[in-house]
C-alpha positions, 0 to 999 in steps of 0.5 A: 478434578470435578469440572462442575465444582471447578466451574462454581469456584472460579466464578465465585471468584470471578464474581468477587473481582468483577465490580474492580474490573468493570470499574477500570474497563470504564475508566479506560473507556472514559466512562467516569463518575460524574462531575458534580451538578447542583440539583437545579441545574440547566439542561445545557449543563449536561453538554458541558459535563460530557465534554469535560471528560479528557481521558488520560488513563489511555495515554499512560498504559501506552506510554509504557506499553509502547517501550515494550517489544520482544524480539528474541529468546536464547541462551546467553551462550547462543547468537540466534533464538531458540527453535521454540521462537519459530512458534511466536512467529507462526501466532502472529505475535509480533503485533500481538504481544501489545495485547498481553502488555496493554491487559497486564498494564490495564488490569494488573494481570493478563494471561497467555495460554498454550494449547496443542494445535498443528502445524505449531503450538496454539498461543492465545491472549486473554485479559481478566475480562474473559478468564479468571486464574484459581492459584492457592499458592500466589508463588507457584509457577503454575495456576491451579486452574483457569476459566474462560468465558467462551460465548453466549449460547442457548441449549434446550431453550435455556439462554446461557454462557459456554465456559471452558476450564483448563487444568493440569491435564484437560480442557473442559467445556461446560455450559451454565444457564443465566444466573446459575452459581451451583455446581448441580445446574452446570452442564459438561459439554466436552473435554479433551487432554492437552498434553501437559502435567501443569495448567498451561496458562502463563499469568502476566503480572504488572507487579507482585504484592504480598497481601491476598486480600488486594484485588489484582487491579490495585496493581495495575497502573488505572486504578490508582489514577482514577481519583486523579482523572476524576479530579481532573474532569471536575476541574475541566467542568468548572473551566468550561462553565466559567468560559462559557457563561463568565469569560466574557465581559457583561455590559449593564444599563440603568435608568432606562425604560425597557419597551415592550413588543406587541406580544408583551415581551420586552425588547432587547434595546441595545445590541453589542458588537464590534462596530456598534456604540450604545447611545440615549437621549436621557441624561440619567442612564448609566452604562458599565460592565462586569469583569470577566472570570479569571481562568488562570486558576482552573488552568493552574489546578489542571496542570497540577492534577495532571502533574500529580498523575505523571508523578505517581504513574512515573510518566515523564510530564512533556508526554501529558503536557508537552512543553519541551522543545530543543532539548539535547539528548542528555536532558530527554534521557534525564526527564525520562529516567523514571519512565526507563526504569519503570519499564526495565522493572516491567521487562523482568517480570514479563520476561519471566512470564514469556519464559514460561511460554516458550518453554510449553511450546517446546515441549509441545514440539518435542524439544524437551531440552529447550523445555527444561532450559532455564537459563534461556532468556527473553530478548527486548528491543532496546527503546530507550531514548538516546542520541545515536551519535552518543551511542555510535561514539561510545560503541566505537571506544568499547570496540578500540579500548576494551577489544570488545567484538564488534558483533557483540556491541551491534545489539546495544544500537538502538533500534537494530532488529535481529534481521538487520544484525543477521544481514550485517553478518552475511555482509561481513562473511561475504566481505571476507570470502571477497578478500580472501579470493583477492588475497589468493589471486595475488599469491598466484599472480606475484603480484602480492608486493601490496599485500601487508605481509610483515607489516603490523596493523594499526594499533598492534605495535607493542604487541608485535615488539613483545613477541 
């Protein structure tokens, strides 16, 4: 592959998507389209326009990403994770995995790169802000190559950017002067083989789409919600203006002469306060007040827009509006059913992408069997809202009525980590050793009359009779 021509093609593709990516980025940072103002508006309205921006978009992304947490990678027949899982821990992905999900949810795609390292393969997370993948076949498992913006630099007094190209064999480093768009303008700085025969970049897609002309940002969670967010900003601005200038009942008076001060400016005759009363000696003076603006319409319009956002994003309304108190676990689970299904879909899509990352790590560490293993699955933490008491009751019935092994049910307990399950197994093994030692001691001493030999354990009477 010619790296200069590859960078030229990659930069062309990046430029095509740059406006959409920047719009989403600005939306997440609260930089939305400015609300309408008349051309002759007063300068103090600018402050109200700034205060009217209440950014709901990050909350939508957070509500989904907080339900995504990986905690293992193993085959269905194994109780423990595969050896390649240790590279996850060495690269600090317990905390950094949220970067992958937030970027994919925000921009529609995120990328994880695996490259050789010591003592473990190096796993790095990138968003479309710094990386662009070139993939002619959207259904292919691996992209053709990827370009990554490394840093700004200067060579021979020329300002530019250092770019990295990752293809199916090599990592290329090039320098591109500012404004350069053609291959002849780029300078090759370095290159190194990465040891794979595929481009070691795993693409995390928020959703799949069969339209090649659709920008990936349209498949993210943020871009479809930006118009609703701007509508909320407009409504909030109207609310702030109304409560600032017309929510207070304005007083009026007629039939009075307004005195003027020594400077010729009118002097306010009456001062409104809770402990003051207006009086005049003239019988022709009349007083009155204007009615205040009803703010209820603005509040209803805002609630309506937020509910629209909730419905489109499949995020429960109480996440955005609050107002749910003293509800049962069943009612809470029903309210979050849409979010639960959405999170389940994301776990399926992201789980396959993590599987590609784990196979790359296994290949670099020499575990070629795990590198070719297509049956291993990424294990997600159970984050669904359920009552612990109801869950314990259901799991107990599965154990007693269907004879499901207790160890297999431990994974279904909400919030239980692999470390806790491993500790429980260790404690059970110690208890079994203690029981066995007690039985052996009783047999040796002859004090075995209290042992349940010949007795039938509870629940197995029918089985004993059949025997």
